[in-house]
C-alpha distance (Angstrom), angle and dihedral (degrees) to the residues before:
residue distance angle dihedral
X1 . . .
X2 3.81 . .
X3 3.79 112.6 .
X4 3.78 94.0 -120.0
X5 3.79 86.4 63.9
X6 3.76 94.9 57.7
X7 3.78 132.4 73.3
X8 3.77 104.5 -133.2
X9 3.73 123.9 -150.2
X10 3.84 122.5 -175.1
X11 3.71 128.8 -179.4
X12 3.84 102.6 -4.6
X13 3.77 113.2 -179.8
X14 3.74 106.3 161.9
X15 3.88 113.8 143.6
X16 3.85 106.3 -31.7
X17 3.87 97.2 -10.6
X18 3.78 109.5 127.8
X19 3.82 105.7 -146.4
X20 3.80 92.1 -58.5
X21 3.86 118.9 -165.0
X22 3.72 118.7 -175.7
X23 3.93 144.3 157.9
X24 3.70 116.3 -139.9
X25 3.86 119.9 -167.9
X26 3.81 114.8 -120.2
X27 3.80 121.3 -134.5
X28 3.79 92.2 24.7
X29 3.84 135.7 93.5
X30 3.80 112.5 -100.1
X31 3.70 119.8 -174.2
X32 3.84 122.5 -158.3
X33 3.78 116.6 -149.7
X34 3.75 139.7 175.0
X35 3.80 140.9 109.9
X36 3.78 117.9 -55.9
X37 3.81 110.1 -78.0
X38 3.92 93.6 20.8
X39 3.89 91.4 121.7
X40 3.77 104.5 -94.1
X41 3.80 96.3 128.5
X42 3.80 91.4 39.7
X43 3.83 90.5 57.5
X44 3.97 100.6 36.7
X45 3.78 101.7 33.0
X46 3.82 108.2 20.7
X47 3.77 96.0 40.4
X48 3.79 114.2 21.2
X49 3.86 102.6 29.2
X50 3.92 92.1 38.0
X51 3.77 93.0 51.9
X52 3.74 92.4 45.5
X53 3.79 92.8 54.0
X54 3.76 91.1 41.9
X55 3.80 94.4 55.8
X56 3.87 90.4 42.2
X57 3.80 87.9 54.8
X58 3.86 89.4 53.0
X59 3.81 89.2 63.7
X60 3.77 93.1 67.5
X61 3.76 127.0 78.1
X62 3.71 121.7 -95.4
X63 3.75 95.2 -100.7
X64 3.82 92.6 57.3
X65 3.84 91.7 40.8
X66 3.74 91.9 54.6
X67 3.83 87.4 62.3
X68 3.71 100.6 44.2
X69 3.88 123.9 83.9
X70 3.73 110.6 -87.8
X71 3.73 122.3 -133.3
X72 3.82 127.2 -160.3
X73 3.84 112.1 -129.9
X74 3.81 106.0 -98.4
X75 3.79 123.1 -123.2
X76 3.70 103.1 -88.8
X77 3.70 134.2 119.8
X78 3.82 98.0 -143.0
X79 3.72 143.6 -3.6
X80 3.72 123.2 -173.4
X81 3.88 136.0 -173.0
X82 3.70 96.9 15.3
X83 3.77 121.0 170.1
X84 3.86 129.2 -161.6
X85 3.85 107.8 -69.2
X86 3.83 125.6 -141.4
X87 3.75 112.1 -163.4
X88 3.80 117.2 -149.7
X89 3.85 102.9 -175.3
X90 3.82 134.2 163.8
X91 3.75 97.5 -108.8
X92 3.83 112.0 131.9
X93 3.80 116.1 -91.3
X94 3.75 91.9 -125.6
X95 3.72 124.0 -168.7
X96 3.90 94.0 132.0
X97 3.85 124.7 -127.8
X98 3.83 90.6 -24.5
X99 3.89 94.9 60.3
X100 3.72 115.8 94.2
X101 3.84 135.6 172.1
X102 3.86 84.7 -104.2
X103 3.83 96.1 54.6
X104 3.85 92.1 40.0
X105 3.81 90.7 56.4
X106 3.84 96.1 35.1
X107 3.84 88.0 -127.8
X108 3.87 87.5 117.3
X109 3.80 90.2 54.6
X110 3.85 88.3 55.3
X111 3.79 90.1 50.3
X112 3.78 89.2 54.3
X113 3.78 92.1 53.2
X114 3.85 89.5 47.8
X115 3.76 92.6 51.6
X116 3.70 95.3 44.5
X117 3.94 88.6 56.1
X118 3.75 102.1 35.4
X119 3.75 114.0 18.8
X120 3.89 122.2 113.7
X121 2.93 112.8 -113.9
X122 3.81 98.2 18.1
X123 3.83 119.5 -139.6
X124 3.80 89.5 -156.4
X125 3.83 131.8 -105.2
X126 3.81 123.7 5.3
X127 3.77 93.5 -88.7
X128 3.82 89.1 63.6
X129 3.86 87.0 69.5
X130 3.83 95.1 50.8
X131 3.74 121.0 105.8
X132 3.79 88.7 -160.0
X133 3.79 91.9 59.2
X134 3.82 126.2 75.5
X135 3.81 89.4 -130.0
X136 3.69 93.6 59.6
X137 3.88 109.0 24.4
X138 3.79 124.7 100.1
X139 3.79 109.3 -100.0
X140 3.76 90.5 -144.9
X141 3.87 95.6 62.1
X142 3.82 103.5 13.9
X143 3.86 88.5 -116.1
X144 3.85 96.5 -54.5
X145 3.76 95.5 111.0
X146 3.78 91.1 -141.0
X147 3.76 137.9 91.5
X148 3.77 113.6 -148.3
X149 3.78 115.9 -163.3
X150 3.71 135.7 -174.4
X151 3.90 112.1 -115.4
X152 3.79 105.6 -147.7
X153 3.80 90.9 -168.3
X154 3.88 88.0 61.6
X155 3.87 93.4 40.2
X156 3.76 97.5 49.4
X157 3.77 139.1 47.8
X158 3.80 98.3 -158.9
X159 3.82 92.7 -168.7
X160 3.83 90.2 67.0
X161 3.74 133.5 67.0
X162 3.81 126.6 -124.1
X163 3.86 90.7 -101.9
X164 3.83 87.3 51.3
X165 3.75 95.3 55.4
X166 3.86 101.2 -96.1
X167 3.89 88.1 159.5
X168 3.76 103.2 78.0
X169 3.71 96.9 -166.0
X170 3.88 118.9 96.6
X171 3.83 99.2 -138.7
X172 3.79 87.8 54.8
X173 3.79 95.5 38.4
X174 3.72 128.6 130.4
X175 3.79 110.9 -62.7
X176 3.81 96.0 20.3
X177 3.72 124.2 124.5
X178 3.86 92.1 -111.4
X179 3.84 91.1 48.7
X180 3.81 90.1 55.2
X181 3.79 88.7 56.8
X182 3.76 90.3 64.8
X183 3.91 105.4 24.9
X184 3.79 97.0 43.6
X185 3.79 101.7 32.3
X186 3.81 96.6 92.4
X187 3.78 89.9 -121.7
X188 3.69 95.5 101.3
X189 3.89 140.1 32.5
X190 3.81 99.8 -113.5
X191 3.81 90.6 -156.8
X192 3.83 95.9 51.9
X193 3.93 114.0 98.8
X194 3.82 109.6 -116.6
X195 3.82 90.3 -122.1
X196 3.79 88.4 71.1
X197 3.81 96.8 53.2
X198 3.75 116.7 119.4
X199 3.78 123.3 -121.8
X200 3.81 94.0 -96.3
X201 3.88 92.8 45.6
X202 3.86 88.7 51.0
X203 3.73 94.1 49.9
X204 3.81 90.4 46.8
X205 3.75 93.4 49.7
X206 3.77 93.1 49.2
X207 3.84 105.6 32.6
X208 3.71 110.6 11.0
X209 3.84 119.1 130.6
X210 3.79 144.0 140.5
X211 3.86 101.0 78.2
X212 3.73 143.6 67.5
X213 3.88 132.6 -111.2
X214 3.77 133.3 -164.0
X215 3.75 124.5 -101.7
X216 3.74 133.7 -178.1
X217 3.84 114.2 -135.3
X218 3.86 101.0 -132.7
X219 3.83 94.9 -160.4
X220 3.81 94.0 56.7
X221 3.81 102.6 16.2
X222 3.83 89.4 -128.2
X223 3.74 122.9 140.6
X224 3.78 120.7 -117.5
X225 3.82 142.5 153.8
X226 3.78 134.9 -113.9
X227 3.80 128.7 -158.8
X228 3.86 105.7 -112.6
X229 3.77 122.0 -124.1
X230 3.77 124.7 169.0
X231 3.75 118.9 -118.1
X232 3.78 95.0 -102.2
X233 3.76 90.8 47.5
X234 3.76 97.3 46.5
X235 3.81 94.0 44.6
X236 3.83 90.5 50.3
X237 3.82 93.1 51.2
X238 3.76 95.9 45.7
X239 3.86 98.8 39.3
X240 3.72 118.3 3.6
X241 3.74 99.9 52.3
X242 3.77 92.8 58.5
X243 3.77 134.5 53.2
X244 3.89 106.5 -71.8
X245 3.65 89.7 -163.8
X246 3.81 89.8 64.1
X247 3.81 91.7 60.9
X248 3.75 114.1 101.7
X249 3.79 140.5 -145.2
X250 3.88 120.6 -20.6
X251 3.73 95.5 -4.8
X252 3.64 91.9 58.4
X253 3.72 92.8 49.1
X254 3.79 91.8 48.6
X255 3.86 92.2 50.3
X256 3.75 94.5 47.3
X257 3.92 88.3 50.6
X258 3.80 93.3 61.7
X259 3.95 101.9 36.7
X260 3.70 133.9 73.5
X261 3.75 122.1 -144.9
X262 3.78 128.9 -154.3
X263 3.73 140.3 157.5
X264 3.79 114.4 -75.1
X265 3.79 105.1 -92.2
X266 3.79 91.2 -143.7
X267 3.84 100.7 53.8
X268 3.82 97.5 17.8
X269 3.79 90.3 -123.1
X270 3.89 92.1 -54.8
X271 3.94 88.9 118.1
X272 3.86 92.1 -144.7
X273 3.80 133.3 102.4
X274 3.76 125.5 -111.6
X275 3.82 96.7 -93.1
X276 3.78 93.1 52.6
X277 3.84 92.8 48.3
X278 3.86 92.4 48.6
X279 3.84 94.4 67.2
X280 3.73 115.8 95.9
X281 3.79 136.2 -167.4
X282 3.79 118.0 -174.5
X283 3.87 85.6 -13.3
X284 3.87 92.4 -55.2
X285 3.69 128.6 117.4
X286 3.77 117.8 -145.4
X287 3.86 90.2 -109.7
X288 3.90 89.5 50.6
X289 3.75 91.7 54.6
X290 3.75 91.4 45.8
X291 3.82 90.0 55.1
X292 3.85 93.1 56.8
X293 3.69 121.1 99.2
X294 3.87 109.1 -102.3
X295 3.88 92.0 -110.1
X296 3.84 90.9 54.9
X297 3.86 92.2 42.2
X298 3.92 88.5 51.5
X299 3.93 87.9 55.3
X300 3.82 91.4 49.9
X301 3.71 97.4 48.4
X302 3.72 92.6 49.4
X303 3.78 85.8 62.5
X304 3.86 92.7 61.9
X305 3.79 106.0 103.9
X306 3.73 100.8 157.9
X307 3.88 110.2 135.8
X308 3.80 90.1 -122.4
X309 3.82 100.4 32.6
X310 3.75 99.2 40.7
X311 3.80 96.4 72.5
X312 3.79 90.8 42.8
X313 3.92 92.5 51.4
X314 3.77 88.2 47.1
X315 3.83 90.0 64.0
X316 3.75 89.0 59.4
X317 3.77 95.3 41.4
X318 3.86 90.1 64.4
X319 3.78 93.0 54.8
X320 3.80 93.8 44.1
X321 3.79 91.5 52.3
X322 3.92 89.3 54.7
X323 3.84 87.3 45.7
X324 3.86 89.8 55.9
X325 3.78 89.6 41.7
X326 3.76 93.2 61.7
X327 3.82 92.4 51.5
X328 3.91 95.4 -99.7
X329 3.78 97.9 111.7
X330 3.78 88.9 117.3
X331 3.83 91.9 65.6
X332 3.84 120.3 99.2
X333 3.75 123.0 -148.3
X334 3.76 95.2 -118.8
X335 3.88 91.0 57.6
X336 3.88 109.8 119.8
X337 3.78 112.6 -117.0
X338 3.76 89.3 -138.0
X339 3.81 87.6 69.2
X340 3.78 94.9 56.9
X341 3.77 123.1 103.8
X342 3.79 119.1 -120.5
X343 3.80 90.8 -103.6
X344 3.79 92.1 48.7
X345 3.76 91.2 50.8
X346 3.84 91.2 47.7
X347 3.81 89.7 52.7
X348 3.75 91.6 52.3
X349 3.88 88.0 55.2
X350 3.89 86.2 52.1
X351 3.79 89.7 55.0
X352 3.72 91.0 57.1
X353 3.83 93.3 51.4
X354 3.73 94.0 47.1
X355 3.76 92.2 62.5
X356 3.86 89.2 61.1
X357 3.72 121.6 103.5
X358 3.80 93.4 -158.7
X359 3.78 119.5 120.4
X360 3.83 133.6 -173.1
X361 3.73 89.6 53.8
X362 3.85 129.6 135.8
X363 3.90 110.9 -132.1
X364 3.75 114.0 -160.2
X365 3.91 116.4 -162.7
X366 3.70 126.2 -171.4
X367 3.79 109.4 -145.9
X368 3.78 96.7 -46.1
X369 3.79 93.6 -176.2
X370 3.83 89.9 70.5
X371 3.78 110.3 124.2
X372 3.89 91.7 12.4
X373 3.72 126.4 126.6
X374 3.85 110.8 -135.5
X375 3.85 87.0 -107.2
X376 3.87 89.6 61.9
X377 3.78 94.8 42.7
X378 3.86 85.5 73.3
X379 3.83 91.5 59.2
X380 3.86 89.6 47.5
X381 3.76 93.6 53.7
X382 3.75 90.7 52.0
X383 3.80 89.5 55.4
X384 3.84 90.7 49.8
X385 3.81 88.2 53.6
X386 3.65 91.0 48.8
X387 3.67 92.1 55.0
X388 3.81 91.7 49.3
X389 3.85 92.1 45.6
X390 3.85 89.7 56.8
X391 3.87 87.4 64.2
X392 3.75 101.7 -90.8
X393 3.81 135.7 131.1
X394 3.81 111.8 -120.8
X395 3.71 121.4 -160.3
X396 3.80 119.4 -176.1
X397 3.78 130.7 -173.8
X398 3.76 103.4 -154.5
X399 3.86 150.1 144.7
X400 3.83 100.6 -166.5
X401 3.83 113.1 114.3
X402 3.70 93.7 -143.5
X403 3.88 93.6 54.9
X404 3.72 91.4 47.3
X405 3.83 89.6 51.7
X406 3.82 93.6 61.4
X407 3.92 95.1 48.7
X408 3.78 120.0 114.8
X409 3.68 87.9 -150.2
X410 3.84 136.3 15.9
X411 3.85 130.2 -151.9
X412 3.77 115.6 -166.6
X413 3.73 118.2 -163.4
X414 3.76 126.6 -162.3
X415 2.99 147.0 22.8
X416 3.78 87.0 -150.1
X417 3.81 139.8 -17.1
X418 3.77 131.2 -78.5
X419 3.81 113.4 -4.8
X420 3.82 87.4 -2.7
X421 3.69 91.1 61.7
X422 3.84 136.3 45.1
X423 3.83 97.2 104.9
X424 3.79 135.1 105.0
X425 3.83 103.8 -114.8
X426 3.90 94.6 174.2
X427 3.77 140.0 9.6
X428 3.73 124.2 178.2
X429 3.95 144.5 66.3
X430 3.86 119.4 -19.0
X431 3.74 91.6 -114.5
X432 3.68 92.0 61.2
X433 3.81 92.2 47.6
X434 3.72 90.3 61.8
X435 3.83 88.8 63.5
X436 3.83 94.4 42.5
X437 3.84 120.9 110.0
X438 3.76 95.8 -122.0
X439 3.74 133.5 112.6
X440 3.77 88.4 -103.3
X441 3.68 98.2 41.8
X442 3.84 94.9 48.2
X443 3.85 90.0 55.9
X444 3.75 101.4 40.8
X445 3.82 93.2 73.5
X446 3.78 96.0 38.2
X447 3.81 122.7 107.3
X448 3.68 111.3 -158.2
X449 3.87 114.2 -155.4
X450 3.79 125.9 -141.6
X451 3.82 112.6 -86.3
X452 3.83 113.9 -95.0
X453 3.84 92.6 -122.0
X454 3.69 141.9 28.0
X455 3.88 131.0 -158.2
X456 3.81 123.7 -102.7
X457 3.82 113.9 -122.1
X458 3.75 118.3 -112.7
X459 3.68 91.2 -143.1
X460 3.83 141.5 -46.2
X461 3.80 139.1 -100.6
X462 3.75 109.3 -149.8
X463 3.85 115.9 -144.2
X464 3.79 103.2 -164.3
X465 3.78 135.6 -167.4
X466 3.72 97.8 -4.2
X467 3.82 112.0 -178.9
X468 3.79 114.0 176.9
X469 3.81 133.4 125.9
X470 3.77 104.6 -25.0
X471 3.92 95.5 -15.3
X472 3.74 110.4 104.1
X473 3.83 115.7 -169.1
X474 3.78 95.6 -33.5
X475 3.79 120.5 175.8
X476 3.84 121.0 -169.5
X477 3.74 132.5 170.4
X478 3.80 109.2 -139.9
X479 3.81 111.4 -155.8
X480 3.84 121.4 -132.9
X481 3.84 126.8 -135.2
X482 3.78 96.3 22.1
X483 3.67 140.4 82.6
X484 3.88 113.5 -95.1
X485 3.76 124.5 -171.1
X486 3.85 120.2 -155.6
X487 3.73 108.8 -153.6
X488 3.87 139.9 176.4
X489 3.76 140.7 112.6
X490 3.78 117.2 -60.9
X491 3.85 108.9 -77.2
X492 3.76 95.6 23.3
X493 3.84 93.4 119.2
X494 3.85 102.1 -97.9
X495 3.82 95.6 132.2
X496 3.78 93.1 44.5
X497 3.83 92.8 51.4
X498 3.77 94.6 47.7
X499 3.82 92.0 46.2
X500 3.77 88.1 56.3
X501 3.83 90.5 48.7
X502 3.76 90.9 51.9
X503 3.77 91.6 48.4
X504 3.79 95.6 52.6
X505 3.87 91.9 39.8
X506 3.85 88.6 54.5
X507 3.86 90.4 44.2
X508 3.77 91.7 62.3
X509 3.81 106.9 -78.7
X510 3.81 89.3 108.0
X511 3.74 119.0 89.4
X512 3.79 100.6 -131.7
X513 3.73 106.4 44.4
X514 3.81 93.4 -134.2
X515 3.85 119.9 134.8
X516 3.85 110.6 -100.7
X517 3.76 114.7 -113.3
X518 3.74 107.9 -129.8
X519 3.93 122.1 -167.8
X520 3.86 108.5 -170.4
X521 3.78 134.3 -179.3
X522 3.74 96.6 -99.6
X523 3.75 111.3 133.1
X524 3.85 118.4 -105.1
X525 3.74 106.5 -133.5
X526 3.66 131.1 -156.9
X527 3.73 144.3 174.0
X528 3.77 127.9 -148.8
X529 3.77 89.0 -86.1
X530 3.83 95.3 52.1
X531 3.77 112.9 97.8
X532 3.81 136.7 -179.8
X533 3.95 92.0 -109.2
X534 3.76 91.6 55.2
X535 3.81 91.9 50.9
X536 3.74 91.3 53.0
X537 3.73 92.9 49.6
X538 3.79 93.4 -118.4
X539 3.82 100.1 115.9
X540 3.80 96.6 75.4
X541 3.85 95.6 52.1
X542 3.79 87.8 42.3
X543 3.86 90.8 55.0
X544 3.84 88.9 46.1
X545 3.76 90.4 54.9
X546 3.73 94.5 51.2
X547 3.90 88.5 47.1
X548 3.67 94.0 54.4
X549 3.73 96.9 42.0
X550 3.85 92.9 49.6
X551 3.90 105.1 28.1
X552 3.71 88.9 -123.7
X553 3.85 121.0 129.3
X554 3.85 114.4 -94.5
X555 3.87 90.0 -122.5
X556 3.71 89.2 67.9
X557 3.85 91.9 67.1
X558 3.78 92.5 57.9
X559 3.83 122.7 89.7
X560 3.85 86.6 -156.3
X561 3.82 91.7 57.7
X562 3.87 139.4 26.8
X563 3.81 91.8 -29.3
X564 3.70 95.3 62.3
X565 3.84 120.8 118.3
X566 3.86 106.1 -103.7
X567 3.79 92.8 -141.9
X568 3.84 98.8 54.9
X569 3.85 96.2 17.3
X570 3.84 91.1 -126.1
X571 3.88 97.5 -50.9
X572 3.79 96.1 109.1
X573 3.81 89.7 -139.7
X574 3.80 134.2 69.5
X575 3.86 111.2 -134.8
X576 3.75 117.1 -161.6
X577 3.76 115.3 -156.1
X578 3.77 108.9 -146.5
X579 3.78 94.7 -171.7
X580 3.92 108.7 -127.3
X581 3.88 90.0 4.8
X582 3.84 124.1 83.4
X583 3.85 113.3 -81.1
X584 3.77 117.7 -109.6
X585 3.79 123.3 -146.3
X586 3.80 132.3 -171.6
X587 3.73 136.9 178.5
X588 3.83 113.4 -85.8
X589 3.86 107.7 -101.7
X590 3.84 92.3 -160.7
X591 3.86 95.5 61.1
X592 3.72 99.5 16.1
X593 3.71 89.3 -120.1
X594 3.86 94.6 -60.1
X595 3.81 91.7 116.7
X596 3.87 96.5 -136.3
X597 3.70 128.7 102.9
X598 3.85 126.5 -120.9
X599 3.75 94.1 -96.1
X600 3.78 95.0 53.9
X601 3.80 90.7 45.6
X602 3.84 90.8 52.2
X603 3.86 90.3 68.3
X604 3.80 122.6 76.2
X605 3.69 143.0 174.2
X606 3.87 112.0 -141.1
X607 3.77 91.6 -18.3
X608 3.78 97.3 -48.4
X609 3.83 126.2 106.0
X610 3.86 122.7 -143.6
X611 3.76 87.0 -103.3
X612 3.73 91.8 52.3
X613 3.77 90.7 54.8
X614 3.81 93.3 47.6
X615 3.84 88.5 50.6
X616 3.84 90.4 58.0
X617 3.73 123.3 95.4
X618 3.80 115.9 -111.7
X619 3.85 90.4 -104.6
X620 3.83 92.9 48.3
X621 3.88 91.7 46.3
X622 3.81 90.5 48.5
X623 3.82 91.5 53.7
X624 3.76 94.5 44.3
X625 3.95 92.8 49.9
X626 3.69 94.2 41.1
X627 3.84 88.1 63.9
X628 3.92 93.3 51.5
X629 3.76 105.2 79.2
X630 3.82 132.5 -93.9
X631 3.89 98.0 -49.3
X632 3.87 94.3 52.0
X633 3.80 89.9 39.0
X634 3.74 89.8 59.6
X635 3.77 90.3 52.4
X636 3.85 89.7 49.8
X637 3.85 86.8 55.4
X638 3.83 89.5 58.9
X639 3.74 89.4 55.0
X640 3.86 93.7 49.8
X641 3.87 93.6 91.0
X642 3.77 90.7 65.6
X643 3.76 91.9 63.1
X644 3.90 92.1 42.3
X645 3.79 89.0 60.0
X646 3.77 94.8 43.4
X647 3.85 98.1 -100.7
X648 3.70 98.9 117.6
X649 3.80 90.9 118.4
X650 3.85 94.2 59.6
X651 3.80 116.2 102.9
X652 3.79 113.1 -120.1
X653 3.89 93.0 -129.7
X654 3.81 93.3 41.5
X655 3.83 111.9 129.0
X656 3.87 110.3 -105.4
X657 3.81 86.5 -143.2
X658 3.76 87.9 68.3
X659 3.90 95.0 53.4
X660 3.83 119.1 98.3
X661 3.69 125.7 -116.3
X662 3.75 92.7 -96.7
X663 3.73 92.9 47.9
X664 3.82 91.1 50.8
X665 3.73 90.2 51.3
X666 3.70 92.3 54.2
X667 3.82 93.2 43.3
X668 3.89 86.8 58.2
X669 3.75 88.3 48.2
X670 3.79 90.6 52.1
X671 3.82 91.3 52.3
X672 3.80 90.2 56.7
X673 3.85 96.9 46.6
X674 3.79 91.1 74.6
X675 3.85 90.3 60.3
X676 3.80 115.3 92.7
X677 3.67 118.6 -133.7
X678 3.78 137.1 142.2
X679 3.82 87.4 -134.7
X680 3.80 128.2 54.4
X681 3.83 118.3 -173.8
X682 3.78 120.2 -170.9
X683 3.87 125.1 -171.4
X684 3.82 107.1 -149.5
X685 3.78 96.0 -35.6
X686 3.73 92.4 179.7
X687 3.91 91.4 64.1
X688 3.81 107.4 125.7
X689 3.79 95.2 9.3
X690 3.84 126.4 125.1
X691 3.79 117.4 -130.8
X692 3.79 90.0 -100.7
X693 3.83 90.1 52.5
X694 3.85 89.5 49.1
X695 3.78 89.5 61.1
X696 3.78 89.7 56.1
X697 3.82 90.6 48.7
X698 3.77 91.0 52.1
X699 3.81 91.4 51.5
X700 3.81 89.5 49.2
X701 3.89 91.1 50.3
X702 3.80 89.8 51.2
X703 3.85 91.1 49.5
X704 3.81 90.7 53.2
X705 3.84 90.8 51.1
X706 3.91 92.3 44.1
X707 3.86 86.1 53.5
X708 3.84 89.3 63.3
X709 3.79 100.8 -92.6
X710 3.76 134.5 128.8
X711 3.73 112.6 -125.2
X712 3.88 124.9 -164.2
X713 3.77 121.1 -179.1
X714 3.87 128.2 -174.7
X715 3.88 98.7 -146.7
X716 3.72 146.2 158.8
X717 3.85 99.0 -174.5
X718 3.84 109.1 110.2
X719 3.74 95.8 -145.8
X720 3.84 91.2 57.2
X721 3.80 91.1 46.4
X722 3.81 90.5 51.4
X723 3.87 91.9 55.5
X724 3.76 93.8 48.4
X725 3.79 118.1 111.6
X726 3.87 91.0 -146.4
X727 3.73 133.8 13.8
X728 3.79 128.6 -153.1
X729 3.86 107.3 -165.0
X730 3.87 121.1 -167.2
X731 3.70 131.0 -166.4
X732 2.85 145.7 21.6
X733 3.90 88.5 -148.8
X734 3.72 138.7 -14.5
X735 3.75 132.2 -78.3
X736 3.70 113.9 -4.3
X737 3.81 87.4 -1.2
X738 3.75 92.2 60.6
X739 3.76 135.5 45.8
X740 3.85 96.6 98.9
X741 3.77 128.1 111.9
X742 3.83 105.8 -121.0
X743 3.67 97.4 177.4
X744 3.85 146.8 5.8
X745 3.77 118.5 -174.0
X746 3.76 147.7 70.9
X747 3.90 122.7 -37.7
X748 3.74 91.4 -109.4
X749 3.88 89.2 55.5
X750 3.84 90.3 46.9
X751 3.87 91.5 57.3
X752 3.81 90.2 63.4
X753 3.81 95.5 49.2
X754 3.72 123.4 108.0
X755 3.80 127.2 -145.2
X756 3.82 95.2 33.2
X757 3.91 120.9 113.1
X758 3.80 89.0 -157.0
X759 3.81 91.1 54.8
X760 3.80 89.5 49.3
X761 3.70 95.5 54.3
X762 3.80 93.5 40.4
X763 3.85 87.3 56.5
X764 3.66 92.7 50.7
X765 3.77 91.8 48.7
X766 3.75 92.8 51.6
X767 3.78 91.3 45.6
X768 3.95 87.6 58.4
């Protein structure tokens, strides 16, 4: 192939890449494979895509460049023949509670124009049909479509006093600043149960305001004052008068636990005011059209033949056809983007790109098969081919066998993960990869049979008459003490059914009374200061151990506190901001990139400084700590889940931001394994995992079941489904075409079932 038809990479060393040099064919589909952490993302995203976007940014003037994202030049000696890169990743679409499928695809904007021109009666210009504009939004819910209210029965335990923890909301819990406002204000007897409050005291506790009360500042002992707000008033100001969906982490979970959410009584959840809802086209209001599944909306808009409205509707028809083409025809425009899975969000981004007439681009995809049933992967591969055939280069980081099969060229990274990876172990056609001696090649041609035996359930929890989303009066018996896989195409109702099972199990239907442990698909985020050891909760006891052994304060052993290197402030690198130019970073010379100052590094436990321990891999650190007595052995136990999920090679102090998607998925799993619960529920735990890593996942699921737990997985991966003891298959399609239970039984029984897409693909897989 002529050099100008190749993207040439020489000397790539980003993250764990080991001086990688590689030629990638242009105008072809190249799939990058390899175990999680082998260097795929470092090569494709952090090297090739970043440098393409950085160089493209340099073509703009300084005014524009100062407003664009700035990328540091990746560690690579030379890159040749790059084309402009479009990255389609799995990051959430964002936008909060005001972002919907309609706004994310711009189809709703087209509908607003259509109604502003053709609706009878007309509410006015297009903005009058926007729920994000004061002229169109419902005044009762400000366009959110929901009414969120504080549930006092969930917030308060009236049998207890303030001192006994009557306020069951952690931010207002005993000892907090807000608790002091009530318990130490002198307005109430803090030892009196709330049930014995008089009417005036109750009103004051909930709704009082307009005056100040004394407060003792515990950290200094000084006297001060706080403005008084009743519980309902303060909670509403802090949490309900903002987008609850925008809250994060523990705070969001705490808030959702004490509130109820229902459609806005004024607009019925339509988000719009009366004038906007009054307009009709072909008998439909704009909210009615937005509530239709995309496939049905497409059919309706094709019927608009008005001389003015026809061309406008045609602009939405093209996007909707692409939406159906990527297997998302079951989505409605009014669906919140926050409720979409990572795979659904990524496919929405693909829809945007397919509408472009640009050619000569490089499209970079991050595991686009995530969240897809094998049936839908076929549609996805057709779209990738379409992008290539328009004259574009398509680069795909992927583990799915069916996506690998349609590649023109495959680059396999490895051979292992972390420091054991970072090399190109194969480059060539997919057929040759199947014969290669690599972790990917050795598994591509392998057909794994069904296990010889399955476990017998210890009992069942019946989930009866479930009617939610597309489920209509569904009843399922979930077995206990075994591994159950819930299968079906995307949008068939799997997550809805499992969520209802978890709710009823937690409400008392389960036999053990323990809270279920749920591992969902939410992204694990991390800055350059976030590390695996902090996520596992092991950093604090490790710092305390160093403090007790050395007599120094615990804060000295944190690079986020007193122990930080004064030069780089605990970052390990010095970043120089060059204004409109690309930033430049270099390793801190003062600490050698170790993040800690000399005082912290001068202290040690059994000959190792805190930096030494954080530079160890999880496996090395566990061995070191296990030999150090009871206190250190306890810390080693906190690290054990990393080895269980196959992350024993990750350094304790490694930045979470440097981990791959599959590694982050397993880190999140590791943080949940320490929780005790009779029921473990996993939502597509194989997402982002290589075939070799899936084998480790299956072994982990079996260990959980053998330990006496019930495990339920929502899953598409055929290897995971094969190893289940029971399968619950939903379908046959998505949206209104799904929501029915097609099968309940063992994987072997599923193989012989007709009318199930899961059964069809399982049969093909077993046939080789």
